[in-house]
N, C-alpha and C positions, 0 to 999 in steps of 0.2 A: 438373388444377390442382395446382401444386407450391407448397406452403406451408412447405417446409423452411427453417428458420432456420439461418444459418451462424455467427453470432457475436453476442454482446451485450457492449458495452463501456460502462463508466462514464466520464463526463467528470468529472474531479477538478479542483476550483478551486485556483488558486495565488495566494496573497497576494503573494509575491515569486517570479515565474516562474523566475528564475535560481537562487535558493536551492532551490526545489522540484526543479528539474532535477537539481541536484547531489545532493540528498537521495535521490531515487529511483535514481540511478545507484549511489551508495554502498550503498544498501539491497540492491542486487543485480539490479535490473531493467535490461534492455538497451534503450537508446534507439534506436529504429529509424527515427524521423523527427522532425524539428523545424523549425518556422518561427517567426515572431514571435508567433503566436497559439496554437499547439498543438504538443504533442509526443506521439508514440506510443511507449509503453513495453510491453515484453513480458518474460515469464519463461518460456522454453521455448515450447511450442506451445499450452499450455492457458490461460495467464494473460496478459491484456493490459488496458490502459486508456489513456485519453487524458488528458493533463494540459493544462489550458487556462489561458491567460494572462488569467484572469478571477477575481475574488474577490467573494464575497458572504458576509459573516461568518456569518449564520444558516445558509446552505447548508453552508459548510465545517464548521462546528461541530456539524452534525447529520447529516453524511454518514458512513456506516460501510462499510468494505470488509471482507469476510470472506475470508481466504486460508486454505484448507484444505491442510495439508501432511502429508507422510508421517512426518517426524521433527521434532517441535516442539523437542526438546532441542537438536538441531543448529542449527535456526534461531535459537533464543534465544542459544546459545553464539556463533554467528557474529555476530549483531547486537551482542552485548556486546563481542566481540573487536575489531570495527571501531569501537567506541565511537560508534555511531550517535547515541544519545541525547545524549551529551556534545558531539559535534562540531556537531550541529544544534540544541542546546538544546531538545530535545523530551522528552516523558515516555514512559517504557516501564515497564510493570508486570511483576511477577514472574509466572511460570507458575502457574496454578491449575487444579485439577481441578473440573469443573462437574458438577452432578447430571444434566445432560442427556447425559452420556456423552462429554464432550470435555475435553481439556486445552487451555488457551488462555492467551495473554498479549496485551497491547495495546500498540500504538505509535501515538503521535499524530504526524502529519506537521507541517511548519513552519506550515501554514495552519490546523491544528486538526482535520484529517480523521482520524478514528479507524480504525486498521487492527486487526482482530482476527485474530491468527494462531492457528490451531487444528488439533488432531489428534484424530481419532476414537479412542476407547479400545477 
């Protein structure tokens, strides 16, 4: 019996599918597939998700994605440099050091999905 899992992807809701498509591309994800209902995004070989042309406010505003990175300062600098928060009118928090041994900051996507970008200390 082979119970090996290959991958786990989150389906992220989009209030405005076109706006969210642009947000994630500007963020730095590569769009590898798109049709009217779903888009497949990836960042390298380790990170991927599906953006769906579906929106439920309670789902979107309670969904959290946790992106663990090697260099949080580089990510923060990059997202500020491209003015992601300003261009898409979203909120981005400053980097904070957490008592559980991580540095992290948060970015909300245009639908209200919370992204925690973190680095182990």
